[in-house]
All heavy atoms as an XYZ file, in Angstrom:
811
protein
N     -15.354     -5.642     -5.891
C     -14.345     -4.608     -5.689
C     -14.907     -3.307     -6.224
O     -15.388     -3.247     -7.354
C     -13.022     -4.965     -6.405
C     -11.998     -3.875     -6.212
C     -12.495     -6.289     -5.901
N     -14.863     -2.271     -5.400
C     -15.384     -0.966     -5.821
C     -14.547     -0.382     -6.948
O     -13.395     -0.764     -7.147
C     -15.383      0.003     -4.640
O     -14.071      0.464     -4.375
N     -15.137      0.555     -7.685
C     -14.408      1.216     -8.757
C     -13.157      1.903     -8.259
O     -12.109      1.861     -8.908
N     -13.247      2.554     -7.097
C     -12.075      3.224     -6.535
C     -10.973      2.251     -6.193
O      -9.797      2.494     -6.472
N     -11.345      1.113     -5.608
C     -10.347      0.096     -5.256
C      -9.717     -0.487     -6.506
O      -8.499     -0.707     -6.559
C     -10.974     -0.993     -4.399
N     -10.527     -0.729     -7.531
C      -9.992     -1.256     -8.790
C      -8.998     -0.283     -9.403
O      -7.938     -0.694     -9.886
C     -11.122     -1.517     -9.788
O     -11.911     -2.596     -9.363
N      -9.327      0.999     -9.368
C      -8.420      2.017     -9.916
C      -7.137      2.095     -9.102
O      -6.039      2.219     -9.663
C      -9.110      3.375     -9.955
N      -7.246      2.003     -7.776
C      -6.056      2.047     -6.914
C      -5.160      0.840     -7.180
O      -3.928      0.977     -7.285
C      -6.466      2.102     -5.445
N      -5.753     -0.341     -7.300
C      -4.954     -1.540     -7.563
C      -4.305     -1.479     -8.946
O      -3.141     -1.840     -9.097
C      -5.814     -2.793     -7.434
C      -6.206     -3.074     -5.992
S      -6.997     -4.670     -5.724
C      -8.096     -4.828     -7.095
N      -5.039     -1.003     -9.938
C      -4.473     -0.879    -11.285
C      -3.317      0.116    -11.290
O      -2.284     -0.122    -11.936
C      -5.552     -0.452    -12.277
N      -3.470      1.209    -10.555
C      -2.400      2.203    -10.474
C      -1.157      1.590     -9.829
O      -0.043      1.739    -10.345
C      -2.866      3.431     -9.686
N      -1.343      0.884     -8.717
C      -0.196      0.262     -8.036
C       0.470     -0.770     -8.940
O       1.702     -0.837     -9.021
C      -0.645     -0.368     -6.726
N      -0.317     -1.559     -9.640
C       0.248     -2.571    -10.531
C       1.016     -1.927    -11.685
O       2.004     -2.486    -12.155
C      -0.849     -3.482    -11.061
C      -1.375     -4.417     -9.991
C      -2.576     -5.226    -10.421
O      -3.336     -4.831    -11.297
N      -2.766     -6.369     -9.778
N       0.585     -0.736    -12.096
C       1.235     -0.070    -13.228
C       2.640      0.425    -12.903
O       3.407      0.725    -13.815
C       0.381      1.102    -13.724
O       0.491      2.232    -12.871
N       2.966      0.514    -11.611
C       4.295      1.017    -11.224
C       5.158     -0.069    -10.583
O       6.183      0.234     -9.961
C       4.195      2.265    -10.305
C       3.572      3.420    -11.053
C       3.422      1.963     -9.024
N       4.760     -1.328    -10.755
C       5.593     -2.409    -10.227
C       6.982     -2.302    -10.836
O       7.133     -1.981    -12.014
C       4.948     -3.758    -10.495
C       3.754     -3.947     -9.582
S       2.988     -5.569     -9.554
C       4.266     -6.689     -9.818
N       7.993     -2.516    -10.024
C       9.374     -2.393    -10.463
C       9.969     -1.018    -10.208
O      11.179     -0.834    -10.360
N       9.138     -0.052     -9.784
C       9.648      1.281     -9.455
C      10.465      1.192     -8.171
O      10.034      0.580     -7.192
C       8.482      2.280     -9.269
O       7.724      2.327    -10.474
C       8.991      3.668     -8.927
N      11.647      1.809     -8.115
C      12.491      1.709     -6.923
C      11.877      2.354     -5.678
O      11.134      3.331     -5.775
C      13.767      2.464     -7.313
C      13.744      2.543     -8.787
C      12.303      2.538     -9.195
N      12.233      1.767     -4.539
C      11.892      2.357     -3.249
C      12.679      3.658     -3.098
O      13.868      3.722     -3.423
C      12.268      1.416     -2.100
C      11.989      2.018     -0.739
C      10.777      1.780     -0.106
C      12.916      2.830     -0.103
C      10.501      2.330      1.138
C      12.652      3.383      1.136
C      11.440      3.132      1.754
O      11.187      3.690      2.977
N      12.018      4.676     -2.594
C      12.690      5.924     -2.245
C      12.036      6.479     -0.994
O      10.822      6.686     -0.966
C      12.612      6.943     -3.373
C      13.307      8.236     -2.991
C      13.307      9.255     -4.075
C      14.003     10.467     -3.486
N      14.283     11.490     -4.386
N      12.829      6.712      0.042
C      12.319      7.268      1.297
C      11.570      8.555      0.986
O      12.073      9.425      0.267
C      13.469      7.531      2.263
C      13.020      8.198      3.524
C      13.152      9.505      3.842
C      12.360      7.589      4.628
N      12.613      9.753      5.077
C      12.112      8.586      5.583
C      11.950      6.288      4.897
C      11.478      8.339      6.788
C      11.316      6.033      6.097
C      11.101      7.048      7.023
N      10.356      8.697      1.486
C       9.483      9.860      1.305
C       9.050     10.043     -0.144
O       8.496     11.073     -0.497
C      10.117     11.134      1.844
N       9.273      9.035     -0.986
C       8.894      9.125     -2.393
C       7.417      8.876     -2.607
O       6.799      8.053     -1.932
N       6.848      9.596     -3.579
C       5.424      9.425     -3.884
C       5.130      9.653     -5.365
O       4.076     10.154     -5.727
C       4.579     10.374     -3.032
O       4.936     11.721     -3.297
N       6.074      9.275     -6.213
C       5.922      9.512     -7.642
C       6.571      8.396     -8.447
O       7.661      7.939     -8.100
C       6.585     10.849     -7.997
O       6.777     10.976     -9.375
N       5.936      7.998     -9.549
C       6.551      6.974    -10.394
C       7.884      7.423    -10.984
O       8.749      6.598    -11.254
C       5.530      6.744    -11.513
C       4.272      7.377    -11.066
C       4.619      8.390    -10.028
N       8.066      8.728    -11.142
C       9.303      9.212    -11.754
C      10.472      9.261    -10.777
O      11.627      9.197    -11.199
C       9.086     10.593    -12.377
O       8.695     11.531    -11.397
N      10.178      9.334     -9.473
C      11.265      9.425     -8.494
C      11.338      8.234     -7.551
O      12.339      8.027     -6.897
C      11.133     10.709     -7.648
O       9.867     10.710     -6.978
C      11.263     11.944     -8.512
N      10.265      7.452     -7.465
C      10.216      6.302     -6.571
C       9.189      6.482     -5.466
O       8.618      7.555     -5.285
N       8.944      5.383     -4.739
C       7.918      5.361     -3.696
C       8.458      4.778     -2.406
O       9.215      3.802     -2.428
C       6.751      4.449     -4.104
C       5.949      4.933     -5.263
C       6.151      4.401     -6.525
C       4.976      5.901     -5.098
C       5.395      4.823     -7.610
C       4.210      6.330     -6.173
C       4.418      5.792     -7.428
N       8.027      5.340     -1.286
C       8.107      4.594     -0.032
C       6.744      3.915      0.123
O       5.868      4.050     -0.740
C       8.514      5.468      1.152
C       7.495      6.531      1.552
O       6.378      6.563      0.991
O       7.816      7.340      2.435
N       6.554      3.171      1.191
C       5.324      2.375      1.300
C       4.067      3.238      1.305
O       3.122      2.983      0.560
C       5.378      1.454      2.518
S       5.448      2.278      4.123
N       4.064      4.277      2.130
C       2.862      5.103      2.216
C       2.724      6.025      1.009
O       1.615      6.393      0.636
C       2.855      5.921      3.513
O       3.970      6.785      3.577
N       3.821      6.388      0.393
C       3.752      7.174     -0.836
C       3.073      6.396     -1.940
O       2.291      6.940     -2.726
N       3.343      5.086     -2.009
C       2.700      4.234     -3.007
C       1.197      4.153     -2.760
O       0.402      4.352     -3.686
C       3.302      2.831     -2.994
C       2.597      1.813     -3.894
C       2.718      2.198     -5.369
C       3.145      0.416     -3.630
N       0.789      3.859     -1.528
C      -0.648      3.719     -1.257
C      -1.357      5.062     -1.411
O      -2.478      5.113     -1.910
C      -0.897      3.109      0.130
O      -0.203      3.858      1.134
C      -0.430      1.658      0.182
N      -0.714      6.150     -1.009
C      -1.289      7.490     -1.183
C      -1.490      7.790     -2.668
O      -2.554      8.232     -3.088
C      -0.367      8.537     -0.535
C      -0.831      9.962     -0.695
S       0.323     11.146      0.058
C       1.650     11.126     -1.163
N      -0.458      7.531     -3.475
C      -0.505      7.795     -4.919
C      -1.553      6.913     -5.596
O      -2.345      7.379     -6.412
C       0.883      7.567     -5.517
C       0.970      7.812     -6.985
C       1.189      9.003     -7.608
C       0.812      6.830     -8.023
N       1.183      8.819     -8.977
C       0.954      7.498     -9.257
C       0.570      5.463     -8.021
C       0.864      6.852    -10.481
C       0.475      4.805     -9.249
C       0.618      5.499    -10.452
N      -1.562      5.627     -5.257
C      -2.504      4.694     -5.884
C      -3.947      5.059     -5.544
O      -4.808      5.098     -6.429
C      -2.188      3.262     -5.455
N      -4.211      5.339     -4.270
C      -5.582      5.658     -3.889
C      -6.017      7.022     -4.405
O      -7.215      7.245     -4.629
C      -5.791      5.521     -2.384
C      -6.388      4.179     -2.094
C      -5.764      3.104     -1.532
C      -7.718      3.765     -2.396
N      -6.636      2.043     -1.477
C      -7.836      2.426     -1.994
C      -8.814      4.395     -2.977
C      -9.026      1.705     -2.150
C      -9.996      3.676     -3.139
C     -10.089      2.343     -2.723
N      -5.088      7.926     -4.665
C      -5.460      9.196     -5.302
C      -6.058      8.913     -6.679
O      -6.999      9.586     -7.122
C      -4.260     10.124     -5.421
N      -5.534      7.895     -7.381
C      -6.084      7.494     -8.674
C      -7.428      6.820     -8.507
O      -8.202      6.716     -9.444
C      -5.117      6.581     -9.432
C      -4.142      7.387    -10.258
C      -2.769      7.474     -9.580
N      -2.045      8.625    -10.104
C      -1.711      9.683     -9.366
N      -2.029      9.751     -8.108
N      -1.057     10.692     -9.884
N      -7.717      6.350     -7.303
C      -9.013      5.756     -6.991
C      -9.990      6.757     -6.396
O     -11.080      6.388     -5.969
N      -9.581      8.019     -6.335
C     -10.485      9.072     -5.865
C     -10.473      9.346     -4.377
O     -11.341     10.054     -3.870
N      -9.478      8.815     -3.664
C      -9.410      9.038     -2.213
C      -8.092      9.694     -1.830
O      -7.034      9.335     -2.355
C      -9.519      7.713     -1.451
C     -10.799      6.979     -1.663
C     -11.947      7.665     -0.944
N     -13.220      7.058     -1.224
C     -13.859      6.246     -0.416
N     -13.323      5.909      0.744
N     -15.025      5.758     -0.757
N      -8.147     10.610     -0.908
C      -6.956     11.297     -0.424
C      -6.482     10.640      0.873
O      -7.284     10.381      1.773
C      -7.296     12.766     -0.163
O      -6.197     13.442      0.367
N      -5.191     10.360      0.943
C      -4.583      9.788      2.149
C      -3.364     10.611      2.524
O      -2.696     11.174      1.650
C      -4.124      8.349      1.885
C      -5.187      7.289      1.684
C      -4.556      5.999      1.172
C      -5.931      7.035      2.987
N      -3.026     10.658      3.819
C      -1.778     11.327      4.227
C      -0.562     10.494      3.835
O      -0.685      9.323      3.470
C      -1.913     11.434      5.751
C      -2.895     10.374      6.135
C      -3.781     10.136      4.947
N       0.616     11.096      3.923
C       1.852     10.406      3.520
C       2.630      9.941      4.744
O       3.642     10.511      5.112
C       2.715     11.333      2.664
C       3.863     10.612      2.008
N       4.687     11.204      1.115
C       4.310      9.346      2.122
C       5.600     10.358      0.703
N       5.384      9.214      1.316
N       2.152      8.895      5.347
C       2.806      8.238      6.479
C       1.966      7.015      6.804
O       0.737      7.100      6.829
C       2.867      9.195      7.667
O       2.746      8.542      8.893
N       2.613      5.873      7.020
C       1.838      4.669      7.314
C       1.033      4.834      8.604
O      -0.133      4.433      8.662
C       2.741      3.440      7.391
O       3.769      3.607      8.335
N       1.613      5.454      9.615
C       0.869      5.633     10.872
C      -0.271      6.632     10.697
O      -1.347      6.452     11.269
C       1.798      6.046     12.007
O       2.450      7.258     11.709
N      -0.081      7.666      9.886
C      -1.156      8.633      9.629
C      -2.263      7.991      8.795
O      -3.449      8.270      9.007
C      -0.597      9.872      8.938
N      -1.899      7.128      7.850
C      -2.913      6.419      7.079
C      -3.712      5.488      7.981
O      -4.929      5.384      7.859
C      -2.282      5.651      5.916
C      -1.805      6.563      4.809
C      -1.148      5.819      3.667
O      -1.104      4.600      3.617
N      -0.612      6.582      2.719
N      -3.032      4.838      8.910
C      -3.714      3.965      9.863
C      -4.719      4.778     10.679
O      -5.858      4.370     10.864
C      -2.691      3.295     10.782
C      -3.285      2.333     11.772
C      -3.591      1.031     11.397
C      -3.528      2.709     13.085
C      -4.135      0.129     12.298
C      -4.068      1.815     13.993
C      -4.370      0.531     13.602
O      -4.919     -0.360     14.498
N      -4.287      5.935     11.146
C      -5.161      6.788     11.958
C      -6.345      7.333     11.153
O      -7.403      7.604     11.721
C      -4.356      7.943     12.550
N      -6.186      7.464      9.845
C      -7.217      8.083      8.998
C      -8.194      7.071      8.407
O      -9.116      7.457      7.685
C      -6.551      8.867      7.874
N      -7.986      5.784      8.689
C      -8.822      4.755      8.079
C      -9.529      3.911      9.134
O      -9.159      3.918     10.309
C      -7.984      3.836      7.162
O      -6.881      3.299      7.907
C      -7.451      4.611      5.961
N     -10.524      3.181      8.700
C     -11.336      2.339      9.574
C     -10.718      0.956      9.735
O     -10.164      0.412      8.793
C     -12.731      2.211      8.950
C     -13.691      1.355      9.716
C     -15.039      1.239      9.003
O     -15.245      1.813      7.942
N     -15.923      0.480      9.594
N     -10.819      0.387     10.921
C     -10.338     -0.965     11.185
C     -11.369     -1.984     10.733
O     -12.559     -1.815     10.963
C     -10.143     -1.215     12.690
C      -9.080     -0.568     13.500
C      -7.747     -0.304     12.899
N      -7.630      1.144     12.805
C      -7.453      1.834     11.696
N      -7.285      1.271     10.547
N      -7.406      3.131     11.694
N     -10.896     -3.063     10.144
C     -11.731     -4.214      9.817
C     -10.962     -5.471     10.207
O      -9.745     -5.434     10.377
C     -12.113     -4.259      8.312
C     -10.859     -4.330      7.432
C     -12.974     -3.060      7.933
C     -11.145     -4.585      5.964
N     -11.669     -6.575     10.302
C     -10.993     -7.830     10.632
C     -10.375     -8.423      9.376
O     -10.742     -8.078      8.251
C     -11.987     -8.816     11.257
O     -12.988     -9.150     10.321
N      -9.422     -9.316      9.565
C      -8.745     -9.946      8.427
C      -9.722    -10.661      7.502
O      -9.540    -10.658      6.289
C      -7.678    -10.922      8.919
C      -6.423    -10.294      9.504
C      -5.510    -11.370     10.069
C      -5.709     -9.459      8.467
N     -10.761    -11.261      8.065
C     -11.707    -11.982      7.216
C     -12.610    -11.046      6.409
O     -13.337    -11.492      5.524
C     -12.533    -12.994      8.018
C     -13.421    -12.357      9.062
O     -13.197    -11.183      9.440
O     -14.355    -13.052      9.513
N     -12.548     -9.759      6.674
C     -13.319     -8.769      5.915
C     -12.484     -8.079      4.833
O     -13.013     -7.279      4.074
C     -13.875     -7.690      6.856
C     -14.905     -8.189      7.831
C     -15.325     -7.090      8.781
O     -14.504     -6.431      9.404
N     -16.626     -6.887      8.884
N     -11.185     -8.396      4.751
C     -10.331     -7.734      3.761
C     -10.854     -7.925      2.348
O     -11.236     -9.030      1.965
C      -8.906     -8.293      3.819
C      -7.946     -7.686      4.821
C      -6.618     -8.439      4.770
C      -7.743     -6.215      4.587
N     -10.842     -6.822      1.599
C     -11.225     -6.828      0.195
C     -10.065     -6.263     -0.617
O      -9.293     -5.431     -0.114
C     -12.457     -5.945     -0.021
C     -13.705     -6.445      0.679
C     -14.228     -7.713      0.050
O     -14.325     -7.826     -1.163
N     -14.559     -8.690      0.883
N      -9.918     -6.668     -1.871
C      -8.878     -6.074     -2.704
C      -8.984     -4.548     -2.718
O     -10.071     -3.995     -2.849
C      -9.161     -6.675     -4.085
C      -9.770     -8.012     -3.771
C     -10.652     -7.736     -2.576
N      -7.848     -3.919     -2.539
C      -7.783     -2.469     -2.463
C      -7.645     -1.947     -1.050
O      -7.230     -0.798     -0.845
N      -7.989     -2.765     -0.044
C      -7.847     -2.327      1.351
C      -6.377     -2.153      1.705
O      -5.501     -2.838      1.173
C      -8.466     -3.352      2.310
C      -9.985     -3.338      2.320
O     -10.581     -2.351      1.856
O     -10.578     -4.336      2.788
N      -6.125     -1.242      2.615
C      -4.775     -1.044      3.133
C      -4.508     -2.057      4.235
O      -5.383     -2.336      5.057
C      -4.612      0.369      3.689
C      -4.830      1.509      2.700
C      -4.660      2.853      3.415
C      -3.880      1.414      1.535
N      -3.310     -2.612      4.248
C      -2.894     -3.517      5.314
C      -1.664     -2.913      5.983
O      -0.753     -2.434      5.309
C      -2.620     -4.947      4.790
C      -3.923     -5.633      4.432
C      -1.693     -4.950      3.595
N      -1.675     -2.924      7.305
C      -0.651     -2.256      8.097
C       0.146     -3.271      8.901
O      -0.384     -4.298      9.320
C      -1.308     -1.247      9.046
C      -2.048     -0.156      8.325
C      -3.398     -0.274      8.047
C      -1.380      0.985      7.908
C      -4.085      0.734      7.372
C      -2.045      1.994      7.235
C      -3.397      1.866      6.959
N       1.415     -2.934      9.133
C       2.334     -3.866      9.770
C       3.080     -3.222     10.929
O       3.442     -2.042     10.880
C       3.353     -4.379      8.739
C       2.711     -5.162      7.633
C       2.180     -4.516      6.538
C       2.616     -6.542      7.719
C       1.566     -5.235      5.532
C       1.998     -7.267      6.715
C       1.475     -6.609      5.625
N       3.359     -4.064     11.926
C       4.208     -3.763     13.071
C       3.486     -2.924     14.117
O       2.429     -2.362     13.875
C       5.526     -3.112     12.640
C       6.229     -3.928     11.589
O       6.328     -5.150     11.720
N       6.687     -3.290     10.525
N       4.080     -2.869     15.288
C       3.549     -2.078     16.392
C       4.714     -1.371     17.064
O       5.519     -2.041     17.692
C       2.818     -2.985     17.387
C       2.108     -2.204     18.458
O       1.977     -0.997     18.372
N       1.656     -2.907     19.478
N       4.848     -0.067     16.893
C       3.919      0.837     16.210
C       3.930      0.630     14.694
O       4.877      0.056     14.139
C       4.436      2.230     16.566
C       5.896      2.033     16.813
C       6.032      0.651     17.392
N       2.873      1.101     14.052
C       2.716      0.974     12.600
C       3.929      1.585     11.902
O       4.307      2.720     12.175
C       1.433      1.683     12.120
C       0.187      1.093     12.786
C       1.328      1.650     10.593
C      -0.065     -0.356     12.486
N       4.545      0.801     10.996
C       5.706      1.317     10.268
C       5.733      0.882      8.805
O       6.695      1.174      8.093
C       7.001      0.866     10.955
O       7.083     -0.549     10.964
N       4.665      0.185      8.352
C       4.619     -0.243      6.954
C       3.169     -0.406      6.533
O       2.311     -0.765      7.348
C       5.374     -1.560      6.762
C       5.541     -1.944      5.323
N       6.278     -1.198      4.431
C       5.038     -2.990      4.616
C       6.236     -1.772      3.245
N       5.491     -2.860      3.329
N       2.909     -0.135      5.245
C       1.561     -0.293      4.696
C       1.675     -0.858      3.288
O       2.639     -0.586      2.570
C       0.790      1.048      4.704
C       1.486      2.110      3.852
C      -0.660      0.874      4.268
N       0.700     -1.676      2.925
C       0.608     -2.217      1.578
C      -0.833     -2.189      1.114
O      -1.751     -1.895      1.893
N      -1.045     -2.520     -0.133
C      -2.366     -2.546     -0.747
C      -2.749     -4.009     -0.981
O      -2.098     -4.712     -1.767
C      -2.316     -1.775     -2.064
C      -3.621     -1.529     -2.790
C      -4.480     -0.531     -2.008
C      -3.335     -0.954     -4.172
N      -3.763     -4.479     -0.269
C      -4.203     -5.869     -0.371
C      -4.744     -6.140     -1.768
O      -5.522     -5.355     -2.307
C      -5.286     -6.140      0.677
C      -5.745     -7.567      0.730
C      -4.903     -8.570      1.193
C      -7.023     -7.916      0.339
C      -5.325     -9.888      1.258
C      -7.464     -9.235      0.410
C      -6.603    -10.213      0.862
O      -7.022    -11.521      0.931
N      -4.334     -7.261     -2.378
C      -4.839     -7.603     -3.712
C      -5.615     -8.917     -3.710
O      -6.162     -9.299     -4.729
C      -3.705     -7.646     -4.764
C      -2.642     -8.673     -4.417
C      -3.104     -6.268     -4.944
C      -1.638     -8.917     -5.547
N      -5.678     -9.591     -2.570
C      -6.419    -10.840     -2.460
C      -5.480    -12.013     -2.226
O      -4.284    -11.932     -2.480
N      -6.035    -13.091     -1.713
C      -5.281    -14.316     -1.509
C      -4.090    -14.182     -0.580
O      -3.112    -14.904     -0.730
N      -4.167    -13.260      0.385
C      -3.064    -13.058      1.314
C      -1.877    -12.311      0.719
O      -0.802    -12.289      1.308
N      -2.078    -11.696     -0.446
C      -0.995    -10.990     -1.140
C      -1.248     -9.485     -1.145
O      -2.388     -9.032     -1.049
C      -0.891    -11.492     -2.579
C      -0.707    -13.003     -2.709
S       0.798    -13.620     -1.939
C       1.982    -13.172     -3.192
N      -0.167     -8.741     -1.285
C      -0.266     -7.283     -1.327
C       0.757     -6.718     -2.303
O       1.761     -7.360     -2.618
C      -0.004     -6.689      0.054
C       1.420     -6.904      0.550
S       1.696     -6.081      2.116
C       3.355     -6.649      2.484
N       0.497     -5.500     -2.762
C       1.477     -4.720     -3.503
C       2.033     -3.711     -2.515
O       1.272     -3.054     -1.796
C       0.842     -3.984     -4.701
C       0.272     -4.974     -5.703
C       1.867     -3.071     -5.377
C      -0.471     -4.333     -6.864
N       3.364     -3.587     -2.474
C       3.969     -2.635     -1.545
C       5.348     -2.227     -2.047
O       5.888     -2.808     -2.983
C       4.038     -3.222     -0.136
C       4.966     -4.388      0.007
N       5.817     -4.536      1.069
C       5.185     -5.479     -0.776
C       6.513     -5.655      0.935
N       6.150     -6.249     -0.176
N       5.878     -1.206     -1.406
C       7.242     -0.753     -1.663
C       8.014     -0.994     -0.374
O       7.900     -0.223      0.579
C       7.242      0.733     -2.055
O       8.524      1.131     -2.488
N       8.757     -2.099     -0.297
C       9.235     -2.601      0.992
C      10.323     -1.799      1.711
O      10.178     -1.493      2.884
C       9.745     -3.999      0.689
C       9.453     -4.284     -0.727
C       9.023     -3.021     -1.377
N      11.428     -1.485      1.043
C      12.539     -0.852      1.752
C      13.614     -0.432      0.752
O      13.586     -0.833     -0.416
C      13.139     -1.794      2.802
C      13.513     -3.129      2.253
N      14.645     -3.350      1.496
C      12.873     -4.326      2.306
C      14.702     -4.621      1.137
N      13.633     -5.235      1.608
N      14.567      0.338      1.230
C      15.680      0.778      0.398
C      16.335     -0.418     -0.277
O      16.542     -1.453      0.348
C      16.715      1.531      1.257
O      16.067      2.651      1.857
C      17.891      2.010      0.434
N      16.622     -0.283     -1.562
C      17.246     -1.346     -2.317
C      16.262     -2.293     -2.969
O      16.665     -3.212     -3.677
N      14.980     -2.093     -2.725
C      13.960     -2.959     -3.304
C      13.065     -2.135     -4.229
O      13.315     -0.949     -4.448
C      13.145     -3.620     -2.192
C      12.665     -5.032     -2.560
O      12.490     -5.307     -3.755
O      12.446     -5.830     -1.635
N      12.034     -2.761     -4.768
C      11.132     -2.120     -5.726
C       9.685     -2.419     -5.361
O       9.410     -3.323     -4.564
C      11.407     -2.604     -7.170
C      12.815     -2.238     -7.621
C      11.170     -4.111     -7.297
N       8.758     -1.663     -5.952
C       7.337     -1.957     -5.798
C       7.098     -3.356     -6.357
O       7.502     -3.665     -7.479
C       6.473     -0.917     -6.552
C       4.993     -1.309     -6.495
C       6.684      0.483     -5.985
N       6.467     -4.210     -5.534
C       6.277     -5.600     -5.934
C       5.129     -6.224     -5.181
O       4.600     -5.647     -4.231
C       7.544     -6.400     -5.694
C       7.959     -6.514     -4.228
C       9.275     -7.257     -4.110
C       9.698     -7.459     -2.674
N      10.986     -8.181     -2.607
N       4.773     -7.423     -5.599
C       3.758     -8.222     -4.920
C       4.470     -9.168     -3.959
O       5.451     -9.806     -4.321
C       2.916     -9.009     -5.933
C       2.127     -8.047     -6.806
C       1.987    -10.001     -5.213
C       1.347     -8.702     -7.923
N       3.962     -9.214     -2.725
C       4.523    -10.103     -1.703
C       3.399    -10.704     -0.892
O       2.297    -10.161     -0.820
C       5.432     -9.347     -0.746
O       6.550     -8.816     -1.382
N       3.703    -11.792     -0.218
C       2.784    -12.387      0.747
C       2.753    -11.489      1.993
O       3.792    -11.047      2.470
C       3.286    -13.770      1.123
O       2.648    -14.220      2.297
N       1.546    -11.257      2.499
C       1.450    -10.494      3.742
C       2.154    -11.230      4.873
O       2.815    -10.617      5.692
C      -0.027    -10.266      4.109
C      -0.711     -9.273      3.214
S      -2.498     -9.183      3.472
C      -2.712     -9.329      5.223
N       2.037    -12.538      4.918
C       2.617    -13.334      6.002
C       4.133    -13.238      6.054
O       4.728    -13.389      7.115
C       2.185    -14.786      5.867
N       4.759    -12.963      4.926
C       6.215    -12.897      4.905
C       6.770    -11.558      5.357
O       7.979    -11.394      5.449
C       6.734    -13.201      3.496
O       6.409    -12.140      2.612
N       5.887    -10.628      5.672
C       6.365     -9.294      5.996
C       6.321     -8.958      7.479
O       6.770     -7.902      7.889
C       5.617     -8.239      5.197
C       6.327     -6.923      5.197
N       7.486     -6.711      4.490
C       6.065     -5.794      5.859
C       7.903     -5.481      4.713
N       7.062     -4.904      5.543
N       5.782     -9.788      8.297
C       5.750     -9.502      9.733
C       4.332     -9.465     10.256
O       3.397     -9.916      9.607
N       4.182     -8.905     11.435
C       2.861     -8.877     12.085
C       1.992     -7.794     11.473
O       2.422     -6.687     11.234
C       3.017     -8.650     13.585
O       3.654     -7.419     13.830
N       0.751     -8.146     11.195
C      -0.195     -7.193     10.625
C      -1.471     -7.176     11.397
O      -1.703     -8.005     12.230
C      -0.465     -7.470      9.144
C      -0.796     -8.898      8.784
C      -2.103     -9.331      8.762
C       0.223     -9.801      8.452
C      -2.405    -10.634      8.407
C      -0.086    -11.096      8.088
C      -1.394    -11.508      8.076
O      -1.678    -12.797      7.725
């Protein structure tokens, strides 16, 4: 795992339990899905836009068997959700209103 990916994963893990907030991108106010990945990867030294579809457009495609911890995983068609892969088919994400930043199985969230 690269240093940037390790920093991004550590940042995301540090805000677990933070409430979901539409368009949120801060631990003090809450996160939406892309706000979390944008914020976490900023701590890893990479700049990302604040939208799951824009993040998809700004990143490179890889196959599922090439996933490494820290990679972004995208869901649905059209893209409407993003999480941070942590390994073993699991991700950290901010799922939806009424929920919090947490670890979930990628398989339980829909098509990716």
